[in-house]
VOGU-3710 file (C-alpha; in Angstrom, 3 decimals, decimal comma):
1> mtisftiaei> -21,728/17,805/-15,238  -18,188/19,893/-14,785  -17,371/20,717/-11,388  -15,364/24,001/-10,765  -13,861/26,100/-7,934  -12,711/29,157/-7,124  -9,042/29,983/-6,281  -10,228/31,154/-2,718  -11,843/28,014/-2,044  -8,953/25,879/-3,476
11> araldatfag> -6,878/27,805/-0,811  -9,265/27,290/1,651  -9,118/23,565/1,231  -5,167/23,386/1,063  -4,968/25,689/4,390  -2,936/28,014/2,004  -2,626/31,266/0,975  -3,456/33,014/-2,212  -2,701/36,176/-4,285  -4,597/37,784/-6,937
21> dgevrvtgac> -8,015/37,400/-8,151  -9,578/34,811/-5,800  -12,840/34,848/-7,727  -11,220/32,886/-10,775  -12,753/29,660/-11,428  -10,989/26,482/-12,365  -12,192/22,886/-13,475  -9,198/20,803/-12,801  -5,223/20,661/-12,083  -2,687/19,613/-14,684
31> epsqatpdtl> 1,140/20,004/-15,435  2,110/23,609/-15,977  3,056/22,863/-19,883  -0,240/21,226/-20,451  -2,338/24,083/-18,387  -5,153/25,845/-20,328  -7,033/29,286/-18,948  -9,585/27,315/-17,023  -6,874/24,641/-15,049  -4,950/25,068/-12,597
41> alamsetyaa> -1,065/24,192/-13,080  0,973/22,581/-10,509  4,380/24,274/-10,285  5,197/23,819/-6,545  8,920/24,298/-6,726  11,103/26,684/-9,168  11,996/23,994/-11,337  8,719/23,930/-12,898  8,593/27,696/-13,367  10,092/27,572/-17,094
51> alakgraqta> 7,205/25,086/-17,906  4,364/27,803/-17,122  5,773/29,525/-20,287  4,820/26,622/-22,432  1,319/26,297/-21,417  -1,648/28,673/-21,173  -2,087/28,954/-17,376  -3,662/31,975/-15,640  -3,750/30,049/-12,427  -1,235/27,917/-10,537
61> vlwegadweq> -0,178/26,385/-7,264  3,186/27,829/-6,622  6,375/27,660/-4,021  6,144/29,847/-1,073  7,813/33,486/-2,237  7,245/32,990/-6,222  6,520/36,161/-7,837  3,086/35,166/-9,262  2,878/38,727/-11,551  6,061/38,048/-13,206
71> lglraaifvg> 5,240/34,713/-14,145  1,794/36,197/-15,991  -0,729/34,883/-13,528  -4,250/36,101/-12,603  -4,098/34,424/-9,313  -1,838/32,002/-7,251  -2,000/29,633/-4,517  1,253/28,960/-2,258  2,088/25,979/-0,645  5,284/25,514/1,936
81> rprlamsalt> 4,888/21,195/1,343  3,562/20,321/-2,081  2,900/16,653/-1,543  0,673/17,795/1,434  -0,890/20,037/-0,654  -1,470/17,554/-3,393  -3,373/15,239/-1,221  -6,133/18,216/-0,107  -5,996/19,491/-3,921  -6,640/15,838/-5,319
91> rtfdpgpdsp> -9,457/15,511/-2,591  -11,131/18,434/-3,594  -11,129/17,550/-7,173  -11,953/13,989/-7,041  -15,739/13,488/-7,924  -15,542/9,738/-6,268  -17,159/6,655/-7,920  -20,494/7,219/-9,568  -22,677/5,453/-6,995  -26,118/6,756/-6,018
101> pgihdlavvd> -27,721/5,683/-3,080  -29,908/2,232/-2,984  -29,579/-1,342/-3,978  -29,429/-2,040/-7,756  -32,210/-4,057/-9,294  -29,454/-6,559/-10,122  -27,986/-6,942/-6,798  -28,554/-10,373/-4,824  -29,203/-9,281/-1,015  -29,849/-11,609/1,493
111> psarigagas> -33,167/-10,832/3,696  -31,370/-11,116/6,900  -28,867/-8,348/5,884  -28,674/-4,897/7,485  -27,949/-1,885/5,224  -27,442/1,601/6,624  -28,926/4,638/5,622  -27,267/6,052/2,227  -25,601/2,944/1,370  -25,197/2,179/-2,403
121> vgpfvaigrd> -25,155/-1,346/-3,691  -24,161/-2,074/-7,237  -25,194/-4,246/-9,888  -24,233/-7,884/-9,651  -23,149/-7,395/-5,847  -23,770/-10,737/-3,755  -24,672/-9,869/-0,020  -24,886/-12,910/2,281  -26,637/-13,689/5,194  -26,417/-11,423/8,563
131> veigknvria> -24,279/-9,127/6,821  -24,313/-5,412/8,571  -23,283/-2,579/6,063  -23,022/0,949/7,560  -24,345/4,361/6,747  -23,057/5,659/3,292  -20,975/2,534/2,274  -20,202/2,209/-1,570  -20,089/-1,286/-2,862  -19,253/-1,439/-6,371
141> anatigagvr> -20,300/-3,773/-8,921  -19,742/-7,783/-8,896  -18,477/-7,280/-5,209  -19,316/-10,304/-3,014  -19,905/-9,781/0,707  -20,160/-12,934/2,946  -21,747/-14,010/5,830  -21,498/-12,399/9,002  -19,288/-9,150/7,577  -19,603/-6,248/9,073
151> igddaligpg> -18,399/-3,071/7,131  -18,166/0,194/9,108  -19,545/3,632/8,030  -18,478/5,379/4,691  -16,257/2,350/3,750  -15,730/2,050/-0,214  -15,518/-1,325/-1,693  -14,297/-1,527/-5,193  -15,430/-3,790/-8,119  -14,972/-7,569/-7,783
161> vrimarvrig> -13,809/-7,442/-4,463  -14,378/-10,658/-2,380  -15,118/-10,128/1,028  -15,040/-13,742/2,854  -17,188/-14,968/5,938  -17,208/-13,223/9,113  -14,613/-10,323/8,151  -14,781/-6,996/10,197  -13,825/-3,774/8,060  -13,769/-0,268/9,960
171> hrtiihanav> -15,159/3,089/9,268  -13,832/4,902/5,819  -11,598/1,874/4,809  -11,087/1,802/1,005  -10,708/-1,767/-0,474  -9,848/-1,278/-4,247  -10,783/-3,736/-7,112  -10,232/-7,418/-7,039  -8,746/-7,609/-3,470  -9,402/-10,955/-1,525
181> igsdgfsfvt> -10,308/-10,471/2,150  -10,440/-13,460/4,519  -9,814/-16,370/2,143  -8,242/-19,593/3,780  -4,769/-19,409/4,783  -2,227/-21,275/3,238  -1,803/-23,971/5,980  -1,137/-27,652/5,752  0,400/-30,420/7,899  1,840/-34,065/7,249
191> peksaveevr> 0,968/-36,696/9,860  4,707/-37,262/10,313  7,475/-34,860/10,377  7,883/-33,153/7,030  10,708/-32,500/4,888  10,587/-28,710/5,558  10,463/-29,193/9,538  13,471/-31,895/8,941  15,341/-29,179/6,969  14,625/-26,368/9,521
201> etlgerieik> 16,198/-28,641/12,176  19,192/-29,912/10,270  19,776/-26,267/8,138  19,998/-28,198/4,848  20,945/-32,010/5,723  17,990/-34,585/4,476  18,411/-37,745/6,536  15,541/-39,642/4,462  13,648/-38,425/1,244  10,195/-39,913/1,354
211> sqaytrihsl> 6,834/-39,310/-0,158  4,213/-37,309/1,906  0,709/-35,933/1,574  -0,579/-32,672/3,391  -3,810/-32,227/5,310  -5,633/-28,817/5,208  -5,663/-26,887/8,445  -8,977/-24,691/8,050  -8,809/-21,058/8,851  -11,684/-20,162/11,487
221> gsveigddve> -10,332/-16,637/12,651  -11,199/-14,603/9,675  -10,006/-10,881/9,450  -10,170/-7,978/11,109  -9,584/-4,617/9,780  -9,335/-1,184/11,362  -10,789/2,534/10,535  -9,183/4,383/7,846  -7,366/1,481/6,189  -6,679/1,546/2,665
231> igagsaidag> -5,968/-1,865/0,630  -4,883/-1,893/-3,033  -6,180/-3,834/-6,076  -5,551/-7,331/-6,244  -4,305/-7,611/-2,584  -5,113/-10,517/-0,663  -5,492/-10,870/3,029  -5,671/-14,434/4,766  -7,830/-15,087/7,381  -6,449/-16,491/10,790
241> tvaptrigrg> -6,513/-20,167/11,828  -8,131/-19,474/15,195  -7,431/-15,802/15,920  -7,973/-13,512/13,180  -5,426/-11,595/11,013  -5,552/-7,843/11,915  -4,695/-4,677/10,167  -4,468/-1,540/12,383  -6,024/1,866/11,764  -4,588/3,956/9,017
251> tkldnlvqig> -2,447/1,301/7,575  -2,094/1,602/3,838  -1,559/-1,271/1,589  -0,565/-1,047/-2,269  -1,542/-3,196/-5,059  -0,569/-7,034/-5,028  0,165/-7,219/-1,009  0,307/-10,388/0,202  -0,860/-10,963/4,029  -0,554/-14,340/5,291
261> hncqvgedtl> -2,812/-15,969/8,177  -2,366/-14,831/11,525  -0,198/-12,001/10,623  -0,921/-8,756/12,920  -0,043/-5,593/11,318  0,108/-2,205/13,426  -1,332/1,279/12,696  -0,297/3,768/10,110  2,189/1,142/8,460  2,890/1,266/4,888
271> lcgqvglags> 3,132/-1,647/2,635  4,393/-1,262/-0,814  3,469/-3,301/-3,831  4,367/-6,978/-3,976  5,407/-7,115/-0,297  4,795/-10,514/0,897  4,244/-11,187/4,811  4,157/-14,960/5,675  1,925/-16,433/8,201  2,314/-15,307/11,979
281> arignrvvlg> 4,378/-12,145/11,296  3,940/-9,529/13,438  4,613/-5,871/12,109  4,493/-3,064/14,213  3,282/0,696/14,033  4,538/3,220/11,457  6,595/0,393/9,628  7,402/1,231/6,010  8,283/-2,146/3,801  9,438/-0,986/0,302
291> gqcgvsdnis> 7,956/-2,755/-2,679  8,644/-6,444/-2,768  10,125/-6,868/0,634  9,289/-10,029/2,054  9,093/-11,208/5,855  9,263/-14,596/6,954  6,727/-16,298/9,090  6,612/-15,799/12,659  9,158/-12,878/12,615  8,555/-9,562/14,467
301> vgddviaggn> 9,309/-6,270/12,902  9,398/-3,629/15,551  7,827/0,041/15,412  8,986/2,571/12,789  11,325/0,019/10,672  11,882/1,342/7,221  13,008/-1,395/4,786  14,185/-0,566/1,499  12,857/-2,106/-1,838  13,381/-5,981/-2,177
311> tkiytnapag> 14,747/-6,303/1,528  14,170/-10,131/2,958  13,428/-9,937/6,478  14,650/-13,389/7,983  15,029/-12,429/11,572  13,260/-10,052/14,039  13,785/-6,630/13,548  14,356/-3,938/16,164  12,125/-0,961/16,604  13,384/1,970/14,630
321> rvlmgspatk> 15,966/0,002/12,525  16,568/0,834/8,619  17,142/-2,052/6,735  18,377/-3,111/3,174  19,281/-6,184/1,405  18,974/-10,007/1,326  19,151/-11,171/4,015  18,410/-7,679/5,571  21,167/-5,722/7,238  21,216/-1,940/8,719
331> metqieiyka> 21,078/0,383/5,616  24,648/1,586/6,125  26,210/-2,063/6,290  24,319/-3,054/3,205  25,750/-0,117/1,331  29,156/-0,983/2,120  28,567/-4,646/0,918  27,049/-2,899/-2,241  29,899/-1,235/-2,643  32,315/-4,060/-2,125
341> qrrlprlvar> 30,518/-6,159/-4,794  31,371/-3,873/-6,975  35,364/-3,844/-6,291  35,017/-7,576/-6,513  36,134/-7,899/-10,132  39,120/-5,553/-9,442  40,316/-7,331/-6,544  39,870/-10,652/-8,380  41,986/-9,368/-10,952  44,662/-8,206/-8,448
351> lselektvsk> 44,385/-11,618/-6,638  45,321/-13,542/-9,800  48,351/-10,931/-10,398  49,407/-11,772/-6,793  49,278/-15,376/-7,709  51,184/-15,066/-10,656  53,854/-13,278/-8,841  53,625/-15,785/-6,187  54,001/-18,460/-8,355  57,068/-17,106/-10,334
361> lrktd> 58,802/-16,165/-6,882  58,600/-19,767/-6,083  60,086/-21,107/-9,347  63,159/-18,825/-9,081  63,719/-20,316/-5,339
//
């Protein structure tokens, strides 16, 4: 069944103003050049005005102050902050997963599990003993929920997600396909001092090279995830050794993010694709780590730090710092380093000429 909304209804959802016929109905949103009479064109800055003429839009979301009548529209919605408007607009049109309430006949649910009202459990889901699932939780096909797990109200667990034993998940948290929450941490020890321990002490010198065998350290601490967290597809969060690994309220993880055992991640933090946190790293509140950033084990990153993509953080980062590069430095310092690197070929050529000149001068003495 196709859903549709009037322009007036969408404007209310966006907390925005509109002009024209507020009763015009639209069934979706699209780019201006691809718009049809029953779709809402997204032209939220003047740069998209020309593209409107290429489509057949009768309605659009426009920038504040736009002349909607001159653009040939029947109605328009005006927004000041386009990306914020996109959040409300996409939420309005998103029907969500097709997951009717109830437990599918092909799901396997332990009799001791407690499942809240309105919850949806899809086919081939396995729910272990002593699990507690809140109201209106949606669990998609092939997910696994381990023993003793607690999931808050209105959470969404995507297809193929693996939630290991004793994990705690907050209200309204979203975990996308094939994420793994609470697997054992990568933690091993040797009976004698290991080669890695030796190298850390000597900063590279090898005193003696000998064979070593690794003994596994088991993970007893599991994982605790706060309310309103989002975890991307294919991400992995390892269980803590004794105390739990923690992800704070409102934090968002992109796809393929790796969180090592014992890590503590604060609230409203963004970890972009392929970020990796080594064991026991501590990340503050409102931190942003760009794609492929790495944080060494036992390192602390303070509140409000922003790190550009591919930054490697090897030492503690103070609150509010903006970082780039490997090893991480202040952004302005790294930009100067990049500029200097681009000048290196010219500097090498000049040095070569100077060496030739000096050599000639020596021969004439």
